[in-house]
VOTOR-831671 format. One record per residue (C-alpha): residue number from 1; residue in three letters; z, x, y. Coordinates in Angstrom, 2 decimals. Each point is the difference from the previous one (the first is absolute). Layout:
<sites>
- i_aa_Z_X_Y
- NUM_ALA_Z_X_Y
...
</sites>
This chain:
<sites>
- i_aa_Z_X_Y
- 1_MET_114.28_83.36_96.30
- 2_LYS_-3.39_1.03_1.38
- 3_LYS_-2.47_1.83_-2.22
- 4_LEU_-1.69_3.31_0.86
- 5_TYR_-3.15_1.40_-1.58
- 6_ILE_-1.10_3.57_0.81
- 7_LYS_-3.31_1.46_-1.15
- 8_THR_-0.05_3.79_0.19
- 9_PHE_-3.15_2.07_0.40
- 10_GLY_-0.34_3.76_-0.36
- 11_CYS_2.54_2.76_-0.33
- 12_GLN_3.58_0.30_-1.24
- 13_MET_1.15_0.09_3.62
- 14_ASN_-1.23_-3.56_0.36
- 15_VAL_1.88_-0.99_-3.16
- 16_TYR_3.18_1.37_1.55
- 17_ASP_-0.74_-1.71_3.31
- 18_SER_-0.56_-3.34_-1.75
- 19_GLU_3.38_0.30_-1.70
- 20_ARG_1.65_0.69_3.34
- 21_MET_-1.78_-2.96_1.63
- 22_ALA_1.53_-2.22_-2.67
- 23_ASP_3.40_1.57_0.75
- 24_VAL_-0.40_-0.63_3.73
- 25_LEU_-0.93_-3.64_-0.53
- 26_ALA_2.63_-0.76_-2.66
- 27_PRO_2.81_-0.71_2.52
- 28_THR_-2.25_-2.60_1.65
- 29_GLY_-0.21_-1.96_-3.26
- 30_TYR_-3.20_1.30_-1.61
- 31_THR_-0.03_0.69_-3.74
- 32_PRO_-2.95_1.54_-1.90
- 33_THR_-2.57_-2.07_-1.89
- 34_GLN_-2.98_1.06_-2.09
- 35_ALA_-2.01_-3.09_0.95
- 36_PRO_-1.65_0.12_3.43
- 37_GLU_-0.75_-3.73_-0.10
- 38_ASP_3.76_-0.71_-0.10
- 39_ALA_0.90_2.44_2.77
- 40_ASP_1.36_-0.92_3.41
- 41_MET_-1.10_3.42_1.21
- 42_VAL_-2.74_2.30_-1.27
- 43_ILE_-0.27_3.64_1.07
- 44_LEU_-3.07_2.13_-0.67
- 45_ASN_1.23_3.60_0.20
- 46_THR_-3.27_1.82_0.54
- 47_CYS_-1.51_3.46_-0.45
- 48_HIS_-2.79_1.43_2.15
- 49_ILE_-0.87_3.10_-2.01
- 50_ARG_-2.77_-1.30_-2.25
- 51_GLU_-3.42_-1.38_0.79
- 52_LYS_-0.23_-3.69_0.88
- 53_ALA_3.80_-0.27_0.15
- 54_SER_-0.07_-2.41_2.91
- 55_GLU_-2.64_-2.21_-1.63
- 56_LYS_2.22_-0.40_-3.05
- 57_VAL_2.78_-1.13_2.31
- 58_PHE_-2.22_-2.57_1.73
- 59_SER_-1.13_-1.25_-3.41
- 60_ASP_3.63_-0.57_-0.99
- 61_LEU_0.72_-1.62_3.35
- 62_GLY_-2.79_-2.50_-0.62
- 63_ARG_1.68_-1.08_-3.23
- 64_LEU_3.39_-0.17_1.69
- 65_ARG_-1.43_-2.21_2.73
- 66_VAL_-0.80_-2.59_-2.67
- 67_LEU_3.54_0.21_-1.43
- 68_LYS_1.51_-0.27_3.48
- 69_GLN_-2.03_-3.12_0.79
- 70_ARG_0.81_-1.54_-3.40
- 71_ALA_3.73_0.57_0.53
- 72_GLN_-0.24_-1.75_3.35
- 73_ASP_-2.15_-2.92_-1.17
- 74_GLN_1.56_-0.70_-3.40
- 75_GLN_3.63_1.06_0.47
- 76_ASN_0.49_-0.04_3.78
- 77_ARG_1.14_3.59_-0.42
- 78_GLN_-0.66_2.90_2.36
- 79_MET_-1.16_3.24_-1.64
- 80_LEU_0.28_3.14_2.10
- 81_ILE_-2.63_2.70_-0.52
- 82_ALA_0.64_3.60_1.05
- 83_VAL_-2.22_3.08_-0.16
- 84_ALA_1.96_3.25_-0.11
- 85_GLY_-0.75_3.65_-0.65
- 86_CYS_-2.79_2.31_1.08
- 87_VAL_-2.84_-2.54_0.35
- 88_ALA_2.31_-2.01_2.26
- 89_GLN_0.67_3.13_2.04
- 90_ALA_-3.66_1.00_0.28
- 91_GLU_-1.66_-3.41_0.31
- 92_GLY_2.61_-2.35_1.43
- 93_GLU_-2.32_-1.43_2.65
- 94_GLU_-2.78_-0.58_-2.53
- 95_ILE_2.43_-1.83_-2.30
- 96_THR_1.13_-2.35_2.74
- 97_ARG_-3.62_-0.62_1.03
- 98_ARG_-1.42_-0.65_-3.47
- 99_ALA_3.06_-1.67_-1.51
- 100_PRO_1.88_-1.89_2.75
- 101_TYR_2.00_-1.81_-2.69
- 102_VAL_1.88_3.24_-0.69
- 103_ASP_3.49_-0.42_1.45
- 104_MET_1.14_3.63_0.18
- 105_VAL_-1.59_3.45_0.18
- 106_VAL_2.47_2.85_-0.46
- 107_GLY_-0.55_3.75_-0.28
- 108_PRO_1.62_2.34_-2.54
- 109_GLN_2.53_1.29_2.54
- 110_THR_1.21_-3.42_1.18
- 111_TYR_0.59_-2.07_-3.13
- 112_HIS_3.76_0.23_0.62
- 113_ARG_-0.68_-2.53_2.76
- 114_LEU_-1.35_-2.63_-2.40
- 115_PRO_2.97_-2.39_0.42
- 116_GLU_-0.66_-0.04_3.77
- 117_LEU_-3.70_-0.62_-0.54
- 118_VAL_0.71_-2.85_-2.41
- 119_ALA_2.23_-1.61_2.64
- 120_LYS_-2.81_0.29_2.58
- 121_ALA_-2.80_-1.22_-2.27
- 122_ASP_-1.33_-3.48_0.68
- 123_PRO_-2.62_-1.06_-2.58
- 124_ALA_-0.96_-3.00_2.12
- 125_ALA_-0.94_2.26_2.91
- 126_ARG_-2.68_1.83_-2.06
- 127_LYS_0.82_3.23_1.78
- 128_SER_1.13_3.14_-1.77
- 129_VAL_3.16_1.87_0.91
- 130_VAL_-1.07_3.65_0.08
- 131_ASP_2.23_3.10_-0.21
- 132_THR_-1.99_3.17_-0.65
- 133_GLU_1.60_2.34_2.52
- 134_PHE_1.57_3.29_-1.02
- 135_PRO_3.60_-0.80_0.95
- 136_GLU_2.54_2.39_1.47
- 137_GLU_2.55_-1.02_-2.60
- 138_VAL_-0.30_1.23_-3.59
- 139_LYS_-0.48_-2.86_-2.44
- 140_PHE_2.18_1.61_-2.69
- 141_ASP_3.00_-0.32_2.31
- 142_PHE_-0.46_-3.79_0.04
- 143_LEU_-0.65_-0.70_-3.67
- 144_PRO_2.87_-1.65_-1.90
- 145_GLU_2.06_2.26_-2.22
- 146_GLU_0.33_-2.70_-2.62
- 147_ALA_-3.14_-0.37_-2.08
- 148_SER_-1.00_-1.70_-3.20
- 149_PRO_0.05_2.24_-3.11
- 150_ARG_-3.24_1.95_-0.39
- 151_GLY_0.10_0.55_-3.74
- 152_PRO_0.11_3.18_-2.08
- 153_ALA_-2.59_1.78_2.19
- 154_ALA_-0.04_-0.39_3.77
- 155_PHE_-1.75_1.32_3.08
- 156_LEU_1.88_1.48_2.95
- 157_SER_-1.87_0.71_3.22
- 158_VAL_1.17_3.26_1.62
- 159_GLN_-2.91_0.86_2.30
- 160_GLU_-2.70_-1.92_1.84
- 161_GLY_-3.02_0.75_2.12
- 162_CYS_-2.21_3.05_0.19
- 163_ASP_-0.73_2.79_2.48
- 164_LYS_-2.78_1.61_-2.07
- 165_PHE_-2.91_-2.06_1.39
- 166_CYS_-2.42_0.46_-2.88
- 167_SER_-3.33_-1.06_1.42
- 168_PHE_-0.51_-2.79_-2.58
- 169_CYS_3.45_-1.60_0.19
- 170_VAL_1.44_-2.91_2.00
- 171_VAL_3.67_0.62_-0.84
- 172_PRO_0.93_1.81_3.25
- 173_TYR_-1.33_-3.02_1.91
- 174_THR_1.55_-2.73_-2.14
- 175_ARG_3.30_1.61_-1.04
- 176_GLY_0.51_2.28_3.00
- 177_ALA_1.47_3.49_0.28
- 178_GLU_1.96_1.66_-2.78
- 179_PHE_3.57_-1.24_-0.19
- 180_SER_2.73_1.11_-2.41
- 181_ARG_2.94_-2.24_-0.83
- 182_PRO_3.46_1.57_0.34
- 183_ALA_1.28_1.62_-3.18
- 184_ALA_3.24_-2.00_0.00
- 185_GLN_-1.92_-3.28_0.24
- 186_ILE_-2.21_0.98_-2.94
- 187_LEU_2.94_1.06_-2.15
- 188_ASP_1.85_-3.23_0.77
- 189_GLU_-2.99_-2.12_-0.97
- 190_ALA_-0.46_2.01_-3.20
- 191_ARG_3.64_-0.58_-0.96
- 192_ARG_-0.41_-3.74_0.58
- 193_LEU_-3.12_-0.04_-2.20
- 194_VAL_1.82_1.81_-2.80
- 195_ALA_2.96_-2.35_0.31
- 196_GLY_-2.47_-2.85_-0.49
- 197_GLY_-1.30_1.46_-3.26
- 198_THR_-2.81_2.35_1.10
- 199_LYS_-0.44_3.09_-2.18
- 200_GLU_-3.12_1.48_1.61
- 201_ILE_-0.82_0.33_3.72
- 202_THR_-3.37_0.94_1.44
- 203_LEU_0.21_1.34_3.55
- 204_LEU_-2.84_-1.27_2.16
- 205_GLY_-1.81_1.23_3.08
- 206_GLN_-3.48_0.30_1.40
- 207_ASN_0.76_3.74_-0.09
- 208_VAL_3.23_-0.15_-1.94
- 209_ASN_0.40_3.78_-0.24
- 210_ALA_-0.08_0.21_3.82
- 211_TRP_3.45_-1.64_-0.09
- 212_HIS_2.69_1.95_1.81
- 213_GLY_3.46_-0.99_1.06
- 214_THR_3.39_1.12_1.21
- 215_PRO_2.97_-0.38_-2.35
- 216_ALA_3.14_-1.87_1.04
- 217_ASP_1.76_3.25_0.99
- 218_ASN_-2.94_0.93_2.28
- 219_ARG_-0.24_3.41_-1.64
- 220_GLY_-3.60_1.08_-0.25
- 221_GLU_-2.90_-2.19_-1.01
- 222_TRP_-0.97_-1.30_-3.40
- 223_GLY_-3.48_-0.20_-1.44
- 224_LEU_-1.08_-2.23_-2.87
- 225_GLY_1.06_2.59_-2.59
- 226_ARG_3.60_-0.09_1.25
- 227_LEU_-0.03_-3.79_0.23
- 228_LEU_-1.09_-0.21_-3.64
- 229_ARG_2.88_2.29_-1.00
- 230_GLU_2.49_-2.25_1.80
- 231_LEU_-1.45_-3.15_-1.54
- 232_ALA_0.21_1.54_-3.45
- 233_GLU_3.79_0.20_0.42
- 234_ILE_0.32_-3.80_0.14
- 235_ASP_1.72_-1.15_-3.18
- 236_GLY_-2.26_-2.33_-1.97
- 237_LEU_-3.26_1.08_1.67
- 238_GLU_-1.89_1.49_-2.91
- 239_ARG_-3.55_0.40_1.28
- 240_LEU_-1.65_1.00_3.27
- 241_ARG_-3.62_0.00_1.16
- 242_TYR_-1.72_0.23_3.37
- 243_THR_-3.40_-0.94_1.40
- 244_THR_-2.33_0.58_1.87
- 245_SER_-0.03_3.70_0.86
- 246_HIS_-2.19_2.19_2.19
- 247_PRO_-0.81_3.59_-0.98
- 248_LEU_1.05_1.29_3.44
- 249_ASP_3.58_-1.13_-0.65
- 250_MET_0.47_1.38_-3.52
- 251_ASP_2.59_2.64_0.87
- 252_GLU_1.79_2.34_-2.39
- 253_ALA_3.26_-1.98_0.11
- 254_LEU_-1.81_-3.13_-1.19
- 255_MET_-1.93_1.83_-2.69
- 256_THR_3.12_1.66_-1.40
- 257_ALA_1.65_-3.42_-0.11
- 258_HIS_-2.43_-0.81_-2.82
- 259_ARG_1.47_2.90_-1.96
- 260_ASP_3.65_-0.62_0.81
- 261_ILE_0.56_-3.78_-0.02
- 262_PRO_-0.05_-1.60_-3.47
- 263_ALA_-0.22_-3.50_1.52
- 264_LEU_-3.20_0.88_1.91
- 265_MET_-2.81_-1.14_-2.27
- 266_PRO_-2.76_2.47_-0.94
- 267_TYR_-2.70_-1.87_1.90
- 268_LEU_-1.50_0.56_3.44
- 269_HIS_-2.62_-1.95_1.93
- 270_LEU_-1.55_2.56_2.38
- 271_PRO_-3.25_-1.16_1.62
- 272_VAL_-2.62_2.59_0.88
- 273_GLN_-2.98_-2.33_0.76
- 274_SER_-2.71_2.68_-0.48
- 275_GLY_-0.55_3.38_-1.59
- 276_SER_-2.33_1.17_2.76
- 277_ASP_1.45_2.04_2.86
- 278_SER_-2.65_-1.24_2.42
- 279_ILE_0.77_-3.64_-0.83
- 280_LEU_3.75_0.64_0.14
- 281_SER_-0.53_1.42_3.48
- 282_ALA_-2.07_-3.03_1.04
- 283_MET_2.78_-2.21_-1.36
- 284_ASN_2.53_1.94_2.13
- 285_ARG_2.09_0.68_-3.09
- 286_ARG_1.03_3.44_1.35
- 287_HIS_0.12_1.65_-3.41
- 288_THR_-2.60_1.53_-2.30
- 289_ALA_-0.77_-0.65_-3.64
- 290_ASP_1.59_3.32_-0.92
- 291_ASP_3.14_-0.88_1.98
- 292_TYR_0.24_-3.06_-2.25
- 293_ARG_-0.61_2.09_-3.13
- 294_ARG_2.81_2.37_0.97
- 295_ILE_2.42_-2.92_0.36
- 296_ILE_-0.97_-1.28_-3.44
- 297_ASP_0.40_3.45_-1.54
- 298_ARG_3.46_0.36_1.53
- 299_LEU_1.10_-3.44_-1.20
- 300_ARG_-1.18_0.74_-3.52
- 301_THR_1.85_3.30_0.02
- 302_LEU_3.19_-1.80_0.99
- 303_ARG_-0.54_-3.10_-2.20
- 304_PRO_-2.60_0.72_-2.71
- 305_ASP_-0.08_-3.58_-1.30
- 306_ILE_-0.64_-1.66_3.36
- 307_ALA_-2.69_-2.71_0.00
- 308_LEU_-2.24_-0.17_3.04
- 309_SER_-1.71_-2.87_1.74
- 310_GLY_-2.28_0.05_3.03
- 311_ASP_-2.30_-1.90_2.35
- 312_PHE_-3.69_0.73_0.53
- 313_ILE_-2.59_-1.29_2.45
- 314_VAL_-3.68_0.50_-0.84
- 315_GLY_-2.90_-0.44_2.38
- 316_PHE_1.88_1.04_3.12
- 317_PRO_-2.41_0.48_2.95
- 318_GLY_-1.88_3.26_-0.43
- 319_GLU_0.94_0.49_-3.65
- 320_SER_-2.75_2.03_-1.68
- 321_ASP_-0.71_0.42_-3.70
- 322_LYS_1.81_3.35_0.18
- 323_ASP_3.03_-1.61_1.68
- 324_PHE_0.19_-2.55_-2.79
- 325_ALA_-0.41_2.75_-2.59
- 326_ASP_3.00_1.74_1.58
- 327_THR_2.04_-3.16_-0.53
- 328_ILE_-1.03_-0.12_-3.66
- 329_LYS_0.98_3.66_-0.31
- 330_LEU_3.44_-0.64_1.51
- 331_VAL_0.63_-2.93_-2.35
- 332_SER_-1.06_2.14_-2.95
- 333_ASP_2.27_2.85_1.12
- 334_VAL_3.10_-2.17_0.58
- 335_GLY_-0.17_-2.55_-2.81
- 336_TYR_1.52_-3.35_0.94
- 337_ALA_2.12_-2.42_-2.00
- 338_SER_-1.24_-2.80_2.25
- 339_ALA_-1.81_-0.37_3.30
- 340_TYR_-1.43_-2.49_2.48
- 341_SER_-3.54_0.42_1.27
- 342_PHE_-2.03_-1.98_2.50
- 343_LYS_-3.27_-0.07_1.88
- 344_TYR_0.42_0.78_3.67
- 345_SER_0.09_-3.13_2.12
- 346_ALA_0.19_0.13_3.78
- 347_ARG_3.21_-1.32_1.51
- 348_PRO_-0.60_-1.31_3.53
- 349_GLY_1.52_2.21_2.67
- 350_THR_0.24_3.14_-2.12
- 351_PRO_-1.95_3.14_1.02
- 352_ALA_-2.00_0.13_-3.23
- 353_SER_-1.32_-3.54_0.44
- 354_GLY_-2.47_1.16_2.64
- 355_ALA_-0.76_3.42_-1.44
- 356_ASP_-3.52_1.20_-0.70
- 357_GLY_-1.16_0.50_-3.56
- 358_GLN_1.07_-3.32_-1.53
- 359_ILE_-0.81_0.05_-3.73
- 360_ASP_-2.30_-2.45_-1.77
- 361_GLU_1.93_-2.61_-2.00
- 362_GLN_-1.86_0.74_-3.23
- 363_VAL_0.82_3.70_0.32
- 364_LYS_3.65_-0.92_0.51
- 365_SER_-0.06_-2.22_-3.08
- 366_ASP_-1.59_2.69_-2.16
- 367_ARG_2.50_2.63_1.13
- 368_LEU_2.93_-2.34_-0.54
- 369_ALA_-1.18_-0.83_-3.52
- 370_ALA_-0.27_3.71_-0.86
- 371_LEU_3.44_0.78_1.43
- 372_GLN_1.66_-2.92_-1.72
- 373_GLN_-1.55_0.96_-3.33
- 374_LEU_1.69_3.41_0.28
- 375_LEU_3.32_-1.42_1.22
- 376_ASP_0.03_-2.62_-2.77
- 377_ALA_-0.61_2.70_-2.59
- 378_GLN_2.88_2.06_1.39
- 379_GLN_2.33_-3.00_0.03
- 380_LEU_-0.81_-0.90_-3.61
- 381_ALA_0.43_3.62_-1.09
- 382_PHE_3.41_0.15_1.70
- 383_ASN_1.06_-3.25_-1.64
- 384_LYS_-1.23_1.20_-3.40
- 385_LYS_2.22_3.06_0.29
- 386_CYS_2.96_-2.39_0.05
- 387_GLU_-0.78_-1.42_-3.45
- 388_GLY_2.74_1.04_-2.39
- 389_MET_2.43_0.78_2.82
- 390_ARG_3.36_-1.63_0.50
- 391_LEU_0.35_-0.94_3.66
- 392_PRO_2.84_-1.61_1.96
- 393_VAL_-1.32_-3.26_1.43
- 394_LEU_1.70_-2.27_2.53
- 395_ILE_-0.54_-3.58_-1.19
- 396_GLU_-0.78_-1.93_3.19
- 397_LYS_-1.11_-3.49_-0.98
- 398_GLN_-1.56_-2.28_-2.57
- 399_GLY_-3.71_0.43_-0.65
- 400_SER_-2.68_-2.65_0.11
- 401_ARG_0.24_-0.74_-3.73
- 402_ASP_2.84_-1.61_-1.92
- 403_GLY_2.51_2.61_-1.13
- 404_GLN_-1.66_2.75_2.02
- 405_MET_1.97_2.35_2.27
- 406_THR_-1.39_2.48_2.49
- 407_GLY_1.23_3.02_1.90
- 408_ARG_-1.00_3.38_1.41
- 409_SER_0.05_3.41_-1.60
- 410_PRO_1.25_3.04_1.93
- 411_PHE_-3.70_0.71_0.72
- 412_MET_-0.49_-3.45_1.60
- 413_GLN_-2.01_-1.41_-2.91
- 414_SER_0.34_-3.67_-0.87
- 415_VAL_1.68_-0.34_-3.39
- 416_TYR_-0.04_-3.13_-2.19
- 417_LEU_2.12_-0.87_-3.02
- 418_SER_1.32_-2.94_-1.95
- 419_GLY_3.58_-0.66_0.94
- 420_GLU_2.68_-2.18_1.50
- 421_ALA_0.76_-1.12_3.55
- 422_SER_3.48_1.52_-0.38
- 423_TRP_-1.66_3.43_0.12
- 424_ILE_-1.01_-0.42_3.65
- 425_GLY_1.78_2.65_2.06
- 426_ARG_0.46_2.42_-2.88
- 427_ILE_-1.53_3.44_-0.34
- 428_MET_-1.16_0.19_-3.60
- 429_ASP_-1.33_2.95_-2.00
- 430_LEU_-3.26_-1.34_-1.44
- 431_ASP_-2.50_1.48_-2.42
- 432_ILE_-3.53_-0.15_1.43
- 433_THR_-2.36_-1.26_-2.70
- 434_GLU_-3.24_-0.64_1.89
- 435_ALA_-1.46_1.15_3.30
- 436_ARG_-2.51_-2.14_1.87
- 437_GLN_-1.88_0.56_3.24
- 438_ASN_2.67_-1.51_2.22
- 439_SER_3.06_-0.39_-2.20
- 440_LEU_2.06_1.17_-2.96
- 441_LEU_1.15_-2.02_-3.01
- 442_CYS_3.16_0.81_-1.89
- 443_THR_2.23_-1.16_-2.80
- 444_PRO_3.58_-1.10_0.65
- 445_ALA_1.24_0.98_-3.46
- 446_ALA_0.89_3.56_0.95
- 447_ALA_1.31_-0.95_3.43
- 448_SER_3.39_1.03_1.18
- 449_THR_1.50_-1.30_3.25
- 450_LYS_1.96_1.47_2.84
- 451_GLY_1.07_-1.37_3.33
- 452_ALA_0.17_-3.55_-1.37
- 453_ALA_0.25_-2.66_2.63
</sites>
């Protein structure tokens, strides 16, 4: 058997894609390994969202070049190297120029063709096989139905691409136009995951709440709210989540799903990026800060205990002190259980990269520090409110310490406890004894179990 090592960068969508790459290559004889030096094929599944993403890839490729040469010299073994994902899509020519020892470059819409690319690859030729076109066929139609078990919690991609064209974002150029998978295909994959032992499914999409589809009877059109209701009917599927959402697509049917579906966890990641209307306009977000506030108010009316997460960019071109103060005000008004925040970094080819009014790096750093101080305080306060609660926790895996187990609360917090490997896959009622900045600790003594594996 040949060994396959995949290193995944970035978002949950890439995690899902990496799993499907392994599925696609399994019939050709590749089995996963955790040791790149032992691999017959290494795939870097890349992300292009963050600053210096491509340089991190080239740094990894430099190390892989050494392993590839060592395999050839010491073991007379050929190691294939592939670069996949959004950096491959955006910078395929640069990869082949700077790293001619890379055997394959494959975009996020063409990884279903990996077996063909492997057959074409010739390491001795020192020429990459490149496939970064946006194909006419839909990759999901060519992925194998049979897949390795994903564990108690699994990702399921339902939507890809983006038509929003935020001025800072490369996703429309690397992932393409918005595409929604057929409802029947999603439901079938969910049933297979549950049959393999999955208890919790997170639906994925660049704009997951833009998903829409036609049911099998062709009567009407479903939105994400209706899809969630159908998924919740699958016997054995006990938890549902979805990410990442856009405020423009938070319709009433989806918001009421949070009230009506017990399996839908009380947690929502809803990026806003800025609290300033002028910056939101420059970002081409097509909503205002008050539009966002109204969505939050409605969600909290329907599901009072819902925990909120968001994304923020500071130092966007033209951001004034007042614009930043508006962001601080929005964060203070909403109150987040968790959030991600970043300094603006120009992505080549995006409209904002050449905009006037670029912000000094020190100003960006100061603003980010102030924002993160507030967000950290809100996260700790939310976690502290959980002390003394009894929460149902899905035990997902063993922790890094002996005898330690870890899982996720309904509010997406990491939870740690002492326990046994036999608990993996169970939803256990646990008493929260201590809240930390990024996690909760609990005692197993008062735990009760349901949905045992």
